[in-house]
C-alpha positions in Angstrom: -13.7 -30.3 -49.0 -11.2 -28.3 -51.1 -12.5 -25.0 -49.7 -12.0 -26.3 -46.2 -8.4 -27.2 -46.9 -7.7 -23.9 -48.5 -9.2 -22.1 -45.5 -7.1 -23.9 -42.9 -4.0 -23.3 -45.0 -4.5 -19.6 -45.2 -5.5 -19.4 -41.5 -2.4 -21.2 -40.3 -0.2 -19.0 -42.4 -1.7 -15.8 -40.8 -1.5 -17.2 -37.3 2.1 -18.4 -37.7 3.1 -14.9 -38.9 1.2 -13.3 -36.0 2.9 -15.6 -33.4 6.4 -14.9 -34.9 5.7 -11.2 -34.7 4.5 -11.4 -31.1 7.5 -13.5 -30.0 9.9 -11.1 -31.6 8.3 -8.1 -30.0 8.3 -9.7 -26.5 11.2 -9.1 -24.2 11.4 -11.2 -21.0 14.5 -10.1 -19.1 14.1 -12.7 -16.4 13.5 -16.4 -16.3 9.8 -15.8 -15.7 7.2 -13.7 -17.4 5.9 -10.7 -15.3 2.5 -11.0 -13.7 2.0 -7.2 -13.2 0.6 -5.0 -15.9 2.1 -1.5 -15.1 -0.5 0.2 -17.4 -3.4 -1.6 -15.9 -2.3 -1.1 -12.3 -3.2 -3.8 -9.8 -4.4 -6.9 -11.6 -6.3 -9.9 -10.4 -3.3 -12.2 -9.8 -4.9 -15.3 -11.2 -6.1 -13.6 -14.3 -2.6 -12.3 -15.0 -1.4 -15.9 -15.4 -2.9 -15.9 -19.0 -0.2 -13.4 -20.0 2.6 -15.8 -19.2 1.4 -18.6 -21.5 2.4 -18.3 -25.2 -0.2 -20.4 -27.0 -1.9 -20.7 -30.3 -4.5 -18.0 -31.0 -8.1 -18.6 -30.4 -9.5 -19.6 -33.9 -12.2 -22.0 -32.9 -15.1 -19.6 -33.6 -13.9 -18.6 -37.1 -13.1 -22.2 -38.0 -16.5 -23.4 -36.8 -18.4 -20.8 -38.8 -16.4 -21.6 -42.1 -16.8 -25.3 -41.5 -20.5 -25.0 -41.1 -20.9 -22.9 -44.3 -18.9 -25.4 -46.4 -20.6 -28.5 -45.0 -24.2 -27.5 -44.7 -25.3 -30.6 -46.6 -23.9 -32.7 -43.7 -26.3 -31.2 -41.2 -29.8 -30.6 -42.6 -31.7 -30.9 -46.0 -32.4 -27.7 -47.9 -36.1 -27.5 -47.2 -37.0 -24.2 -48.8 -40.4 -22.5 -48.1 -41.4 -20.4 -51.2 -44.3 -19.9 -53.5 -43.8 -23.3 -55.3 -44.5 -23.1 -59.1 -47.2 -25.2 -60.8 -46.5 -27.7 -63.5 -48.6 -28.4 -66.6 -51.1 -30.4 -64.6 -51.5 -27.4 -62.4 -50.0 -29.2 -59.4 -47.1 -28.1 -57.2 -44.7 -29.2 -54.4 -46.4 -29.1 -51.0 -44.7 -27.6 -47.9 -46.4 -30.1 -45.6 -44.4 -33.0 -47.2 -41.3 -31.7 -45.2 -43.0 -32.7 -42.0 -43.8 -36.2 -43.3 -40.4 -37.0 -44.8 -37.4 -35.5 -43.0 -35.0 -36.5 -45.7 -36.9 -34.6 -48.4 -35.4 -31.4 -49.9 -36.5 -29.1 -52.8 -34.4 -27.6 -55.6 -35.8 -24.4 -57.1 -33.8 -24.4 -60.4 -35.2 -27.8 -61.5 -38.5 -27.7 -59.6 -37.6 -31.1 -58.3 -37.3 -32.9 -55.0 -34.4 -35.0 -53.9 -33.4 -37.3 -51.0 -30.9 -35.3 -48.9 -29.4 -38.5 -47.6 -29.0 -40.5 -50.8 -27.4 -37.6 -52.7 -24.3 -38.0 -50.5 -23.5 -41.6 -51.4 -22.6 -43.3 -54.7 -25.0 -45.1 -56.9 -25.5 -48.8 -56.2 -26.5 -51.6 -58.6 -30.1 -51.5 -59.7 -30.7 -48.2 -57.8 -32.8 -45.7 -59.6 -31.3 -42.1 -59.9 -34.7 -40.4 -59.4 -34.1 -39.1 -55.8 -30.3 -38.9 -56.2 -29.4 -37.1 -59.4 -32.3 -36.6 -61.8 -34.9 -35.4 -59.3 -38.6 -36.3 -58.8 -41.5 -33.9 -59.8 -44.6 -36.1 -60.4 -46.5 -34.1 -57.8 -49.8 -36.1 -58.5 -48.2 -39.3 -57.3 -45.7 -37.8 -55.0 -46.7 -39.4 -51.7 -46.9 -42.8 -53.3 -43.3 -42.6 -54.6 -42.0 -41.0 -51.4 -43.2 -44.0 -49.5 -41.7 -46.4 -52.0 -38.3 -44.6 -51.7 -38.4 -44.4 -47.9 -38.9 -48.2 -47.6 -36.4 -49.1 -50.3 -33.3 -51.0 -49.3 -30.9 -48.5 -50.8 -32.4 -45.6 -48.8 -32.3 -47.6 -45.6 -28.6 -48.5 -46.2 -27.7 -44.8 -47.0 -29.7 -43.7 -44.0 -27.7 -46.0 -41.7 -24.4 -44.8 -43.2 -25.4 -41.2 -42.8 -26.4 -41.7 -39.2 -23.0 -43.2 -38.4 -21.2 -40.4 -40.3 -23.0 -37.7 -38.4 -22.2 -39.4 -35.1 -18.5 -39.5 -36.0 -18.5 -35.8 -37.1 -20.2 -34.7 -33.8 -17.6 -36.5 -31.7 -14.6 -35.3 -33.8 -13.1 -32.0 -32.8 -11.3 -29.6 -35.2 -7.6 -28.9 -34.7 -8.4 -25.4 -33.5 -10.9 -26.8 -31.0 -8.3 -29.2 -29.7 -5.7 -26.4 -29.4 -8.2 -24.3 -27.4 -9.2 -27.1 -25.2 -5.6 -27.7 -24.3 -5.1 -24.0 -23.8 -8.1 -23.8 -21.4 -6.7 -26.8 -19.5 -3.3 -25.2 -19.2 -4.9 -21.9 -17.9 -7.0 -23.8 -15.3 -4.0 -25.8 -14.1 -1.7 -22.8 -13.9 -4.3 -20.7 -12.1 -4.8 -23.5 -9.5 -1.0 -23.8 -9.2 -0.5 -20.1 -8.7 -3.5 -20.0 -6.3 -1.6 -22.4 -3.9 1.6 -20.3 -4.2 -0.4 -17.1 -3.3 -2.0 -18.9 -0.4 1.4 -20.0 1.0 2.9 -16.5 0.6 -0.2 -15.0 2.2 0.0 -17.4 5.1 3.7 -16.7 5.8 3.1 -12.9 5.6 0.2 -13.1 8.0 2.3 -15.1 10.4 5.3 -12.8 10.1 7.5 -15.7 9.0 10.4 -15.5 6.6 9.9 -17.0 3.1 13.4 -17.8 2.1 15.9 -20.2 3.5 19.7 -19.9 4.0 20.3 -22.3 1.1 17.5 -23.1 -1.4 19.5 -25.6 -3.4 17.8 -29.0 -3.2 21.1 -30.9 -3.8 22.9 -29.2 -0.9 20.3 -28.3 1.6 17.8 -30.2 3.7 15.9 -27.1 4.6 14.8 -25.0 1.6 13.1 -22.3 3.6 9.5 -21.9 4.7 8.0 -21.1 1.3 9.5 -24.0 -0.7 9.0 -26.4 2.2 5.4 -25.5 2.5 5.0 -25.9 -1.3 6.4 -29.4 -1.1 4.1 -30.1 1.8 1.1 -29.1 -0.2 2.2 -31.4 -3.0 1.9 -34.4 -0.7 -1.9 -33.9 -0.4 -2.5 -32.5 -3.9 -1.1 -34.8 -6.5 -1.9 -32.5 -9.5 0.0 -29.7 -7.8 3.1 -32.0 -7.6 2.9 -32.9 -11.3 2.5 -29.2 -12.2 5.4 -28.2 -10.0 7.6 -30.9 -11.5 6.7 -30.2 -15.2 6.7 -26.4 -15.3 9.6 -24.4 -16.7 8.2 -21.2 -15.0 7.6 -22.3 -11.4 6.8 -18.8 -10.0 8.9 -19.5 -6.9 11.8 -17.1 -7.4 12.4 -14.3 -4.8 11.4 -11.7 -7.3 8.0 -13.3 -7.9 7.5 -13.8 -4.2 8.1 -10.1 -3.6 5.8 -9.2 -6.4 3.0 -11.3 -5.0 3.5 -9.8 -1.6 3.4 -6.3 -3.1 0.1 -7.1 -4.9 -1.4 -8.5 -1.7 -0.3 -5.4 0.2 -1.8 -3.1 -2.5 -5.1 -4.9 -2.1 -5.0 -4.7 1.7 -4.2 -0.9 1.5 -7.0 -0.4 -1.0 -9.6 -2.2 1.2 -8.6 -0.2 4.3 -8.3 3.3 2.9 -10.6 5.9 4.6 -13.8 6.6 2.8 -13.8 10.3 3.7 -12.5 11.9 6.9 -9.4 10.5 8.6 -6.8 11.2 11.3 -3.1 10.3 11.1 -0.9 8.8 13.9 2.8 8.8 13.4 5.9 7.8 15.4 9.5 7.2 14.6 11.7 4.2 15.6 15.0 2.7 14.6 15.2 -0.8 13.1 17.9 -3.3 13.6 19.9 -2.0 10.7 20.1 1.4 12.5 17.7 3.1 10.0 15.2 5.6 11.2 11.7 4.4 10.2 8.4 6.4 10.3 5.4 4.3 11.2 2.1 5.6 9.8 -1.4 4.7 11.0 -4.8 6.1 9.8 -7.8 6.4 12.1 -11.3 6.6 10.7 -15.0 6.0 11.5 -17.3 4.0 9.3 -21.0 4.6 8.6 -22.0 2.7 11.8 -19.6 5.0 13.9 -17.2 2.1 14.5 -13.6 3.2 15.0 -11.0 1.7 12.8 -7.2 2.2 13.3 -5.0 0.6 10.6 -1.3 0.5 10.1 -0.2 1.4 6.6 3.5 0.9 6.7 7.1 1.9 7.6 8.8 4.6 5.6 12.5 5.5 5.7 13.1 8.9 7.2 16.6 9.7 5.8 16.7 13.1 7.4 15.2 13.6 10.9 14.0 17.2 10.8 10.5 18.7 10.7 10.6 19.7 7.0 11.8 16.2 5.8 9.3 14.3 7.9 6.4 16.6 6.9 7.2 16.1 3.2 7.5 12.4 3.7 4.1 12.1 5.4 2.5 14.4 2.9 3.9 12.5 -0.1 2.7 9.2 1.3 -0.8 10.5 1.9 -1.2 12.3 -1.4 0.9 10.3 -3.9 0.8 6.8 -2.6 -2.5 6.6 -0.8 -4.2 9.2 -3.0 -5.9 10.9 -0.1 -7.1 14.5 0.1 -5.3 16.5 2.8 -8.3 18.7 3.3 -10.2 15.6 4.6 -7.7 15.2 7.5 -9.3 16.2 10.8 -6.7 15.3 13.4 -3.0 14.4 13.8 -1.4 12.6 16.7 2.4 12.5 17.5 4.7 12.4 20.5 5.8 15.6 22.2 9.2 15.9 20.6 10.0 19.3 19.2 10.4 17.9 15.7 6.9 16.6 15.7 5.0 18.9 18.1 7.0 22.1 17.9 4.8 25.2 18.1 6.7 27.2 15.5 8.1 24.8 13.0 7.1 21.2 14.0 5.4 18.8 11.8 2.0 19.5 13.5 2.4 23.2 12.8 3.2 22.6 9.1 0.1 20.5 8.7 -1.9 23.2 10.4 -0.7 25.7 7.9 -1.8 23.5 5.0 -5.1 22.3 6.7 -6.3 25.0 9.1 -9.0 22.9 10.7 -6.8 20.0 11.6 -6.5 19.3 15.4 -3.2 18.2 17.0 -3.4 15.6 19.8 -0.3 14.8 21.9 -0.5 10.9 22.3 -2.2 10.3 25.7 -0.3 7.1 26.3 3.0 8.9 25.7 1.9 11.7 28.0 1.2 9.2 30.7 4.7 7.7 30.3 6.2 11.1 30.6 4.2 11.9 33.8 5.2 8.6 35.4 8.9 9.3 34.5 8.7 12.8 35.9 7.0 11.6 39.1 9.7 8.9 39.6 12.5 11.3 39.1 11.1 13.5 41.9 11.6 10.8 44.5 15.2 9.7 44.7 14.4 6.6 46.8 11.9 5.4 44.3 14.2 5.9 41.3 16.9 4.1 43.2 14.7 1.1 43.9 13.7 0.8 40.2 17.4 1.0 39.2 18.3 -1.8 41.7 15.5 -4.0 40.3 16.7 -3.4 36.7 20.3 -4.2 37.7 19.4 -7.4 39.6 17.3 -8.6 36.6 20.1 -8.1 34.2 22.6 -9.8 36.6 20.4 -12.9 36.8 19.3 -13.2 33.2 22.6 -12.2 31.4 24.3 -15.5 32.3 22.9 -18.9 31.3 24.5 -20.5 34.3 23.0 -18.0 36.8 19.6 -18.3 35.0 19.7 -22.1 35.4 20.5 -21.7 39.1 17.6 -19.3 39.6 15.2 -21.7 37.9 16.5 -24.6 40.0 15.7 -22.6 43.2 12.1 -22.3 42.2 11.7 -26.1 42.6 8.6 -27.7 41.1 6.8 -24.5 40.7 6.1 -23.1 37.2 9.4 -21.6 36.1 9.3 -17.9 35.8 11.9 -15.3 34.8 12.6 -11.8 35.6 11.6 -9.2 33.0 13.6 -6.2 32.0 12.3 -2.7 32.0 11.1 -1.1 28.8 13.1 2.1 28.3 10.2 4.0 26.6 7.1 2.6 28.2 7.2 3.4 31.9 3.7 2.0 32.6 4.9 -1.4 31.3 7.3 -1.6 34.2 4.4 -2.9 36.2 5.0 -6.4 34.7 8.7 -6.3 35.5 8.1 -5.1 39.0 5.3 -7.7 39.5 7.7 -10.6 38.5 10.4 -9.2 40.9 8.0 -9.1 43.9 6.6 -12.6 43.2 10.1 -14.1 42.9 11.5 -12.1 45.8 12.1 -15.0 48.2 14.0 -17.0 45.5 16.1 -13.9 44.6 17.3 -13.6 48.2 18.4 -17.2 48.3 20.0 -16.9 44.8 22.0 -13.8 45.8 23.2 -15.5 49.0 24.6 -18.6 47.2 25.6 -17.5 43.7 29.3 -17.4 43.1 31.8 -18.1 40.3 35.2 -19.7 40.8 36.5 -18.1 37.6 35.2 -14.6 38.4 35.3 -13.6 42.0 33.5 -10.3 41.3 30.3 -12.2 40.7 29.9 -13.2 44.4 30.8 -9.7 45.5 28.2 -8.2 43.1 25.6 -10.6 44.4 26.3 -9.7 48.0 26.1 -6.0 47.2 22.7 -6.5 45.6 21.6 -8.7 48.6 22.5 -5.9 51.0 20.4 -3.4 49.0 17.2 -5.5 48.5 17.1 -7.2 51.9 15.7 -4.2 53.8 12.3 -3.1 55.0 12.5 0.1 53.0 13.2 -1.7 49.8 10.2 -4.0 50.3 8.0 -1.1 51.3 8.8 0.9 48.1 8.3 -2.2 45.9 4.8 -2.8 47.4 3.8 0.8 47.0 5.1 1.0 43.4 3.4 -2.3 42.5 0.0 -0.9 43.5 0.6 2.4 41.8 1.9 0.8 38.6 -1.0 -1.6 38.5 -3.5 1.4 38.3 -1.4 3.2 35.7 -0.8 0.1 33.6 -4.6 -0.4 33.2 -4.9 3.2 32.2 -2.0 3.0 29.7 -3.4 -0.2 28.1 -6.8 1.5 27.7 -5.3 4.6 26.1 -3.7 2.5 23.4 -6.9 0.8 22.3 -8.0 1.6 18.7 -11.6 1.9 19.8 -10.8 4.5 22.4 -12.1 8.1 22.2 -11.5 11.3 24.1 -14.6 11.0 26.3 -13.7 7.5 27.4 -10.1 8.5 28.0 -10.9 11.4 30.2 -13.4 9.4 32.1 -10.9 6.6 32.9 -8.3 9.2 33.8 -10.7 10.7 36.4 -11.5 7.2 37.7 -7.7 6.4 38.1 -7.1 9.7 40.0 -10.1 8.9 42.3 -8.7 5.4 43.0 -5.3 6.8 43.8 -6.8 9.3 46.2 -8.8 6.5 48.0 -5.6 4.5 48.3 -4.1 7.0 50.8 -6.7 6.1 53.4 -7.6 2.5 52.5 -4.5 0.7 51.0 -1.8 1.8 53.5 -2.7 -0.6 56.3 -2.8 -3.6 53.9 0.5 -2.7 52.2 2.3 -2.0 55.5 1.1 -5.3 57.0 2.2 -7.2 53.9 5.6 -5.7 54.1 5.9 -6.7 57.8 4.8 -10.3 56.9 7.4 -10.6 54.1 10.2 -9.2 56.3 9.3 -11.6 59.1 9.4 -14.6 56.7 12.7 -13.6 55.2 14.3 -12.6 58.5 14.5 -8.9 57.6 14.7 -6.4 60.5 11.7 -4.1 60.8 13.0 -0.6 61.9 12.2 0.3 65.5 10.5 3.6 66.4 13.9 5.2 67.3 15.5 3.9 64.0 12.6 5.1 62.0 13.0 8.6 63.4 16.8 8.7 62.7 16.7 7.5 59.1 16.8 10.6 56.8 15.6 8.9 53.6 12.3 8.0 55.3 11.1 11.6 55.0 13.7 14.1 53.8 13.5 13.0 50.2 9.7 12.6 50.3 8.1 15.3 52.4 7.4 18.7 50.9 8.5 21.1 53.6 6.0 23.7 52.4 3.0 21.3 52.8 1.0 21.0 55.9 1.9 17.8 57.8 -0.8 15.4 58.8 -1.3 15.2 62.6 -0.5 11.9 64.2 -3.7 10.2 65.4 -4.1 9.2 69.1 -2.4 5.9 69.8 -0.5 5.8 66.5 3.2 5.1 66.8 5.9 7.3 65.4 6.9 4.3 63.3 3.5 3.9 61.7 3.0 7.7 61.3 6.2 8.2 59.4 5.5 5.4 56.9 1.9 6.6 56.4 3.3 10.1 55.6 5.7 8.4 53.2 3.0 6.5 51.4 0.7 9.5 51.1 3.4 11.7 49.6 4.3 9.1 47.0 0.7 8.7 46.0 0.2 12.5 45.8 3.2 13.0 43.5 2.1 10.3 41.1 -1.5 11.5 41.3 -0.6 15.1 40.4 
């Protein structure tokens, strides 16, 4: 036992010195140990938890081996198998006796046998020392005396003591084993604790919710923010998690750790969605709420099954908005951050701005110089928006109608009092609101126009009765709007635009699908053009009758034949004087003819 004591003493001295050296060489600048190994790159977050626990070194294996070497007699007898020597009677020890007597062991130096069990316990009164100290070697009568010893009271007593001792030794753990067991328990608990923290952060990130609260001090705030409140909520259903959260010095809930975990999650997501080989880039710029110009980057790729994948990879600050700076920004993201080969790029898609699509020095041109085979595609959804905008600007009456709709929507929704009155006028029906126009997506104006047409009768009532004692201009503004919208021409334009925008809205939504391709896009464009052509001969009667019905219900005058011929804006702003006018069919009134021409010209302009 003296050797064991010396071994543990030396081992503890070495480990203590090693721990002191490691602690002195460790510099934790914050309140929590880092969970990112910069040299190793992206680590498994749960495995990184081991690095934050300063515990006793793992010495169980060394201790166990040394303990076994110095205590071999506690485990099994020394049953050697050799060429046993003969005595004077030419008899020798027999190997088969080991199988008959498990306690029997042989000693080479004295050519004697002993009882492995009895050797470990002191001599008792009247007990013979033969199998304990002096040894037995009367091989002629060996089996007889082995039986006598095995059935003796002293051997049975020692055998019972030995059995109890072995049981105690098996159940007893060494200090090192206890330290390692505690360390393993700490690792499991900390990994489980960190796992719940990661799940909460991942959930909030996926939902687009903020992690932090305005005040995260438990003593002065009832709302600690989404992250801490969700952690407390988890503790209600997971008792162990509550105990860990309460007992830990390093709770891993600081904003720095939250950001680090989000960063690790984002790295894993980017890694999983990187293109395997060929790819195309899609970029656009936008200004965030802090008035900073941000560049959005998406990558488009095709997998082995020819399924199209279009993934968003992030926003990047564009400090200088010129072609050279934006080109270098995109290039650095692709090569340095995403580790992609520019030569594997096959296409690029931007808007039509000169900075991005300029033929001489735009971003697309610069990529073409670096990668000669890359194809530039002007975003088809953006081209559609530009076409609709240009078509609308060609028709003054149409652009005026859209401007009136926008102004009326802002007038109603800007004031909470006017909004409440407008909802009250809708009665028991499902409350609906007017939608504002999107300044960049012209096709999305379909939804705003649709809501305006559906709520038209409530708007007329609203504009007639709305007033404000504190601001007399409110009533005057409302009456001015009422005079503009309560006309047959206004209703007619609204119905035409609603039908046209419905077709273009479907096309625009399709062009923005990630699974779209050039063949499908061109096919749907042809279908849309064909439907618009058919509208000129099919949809006019339905639209005209609907307008008359609405006007009759709302007591709006329908222009007479003479009035229709005298109103200039029915044809002068619409008809192309160089085009061949359609002949009036037999029996068709001048009134009907003029509006049919009006309808056909609007459709032609949008179709072309």
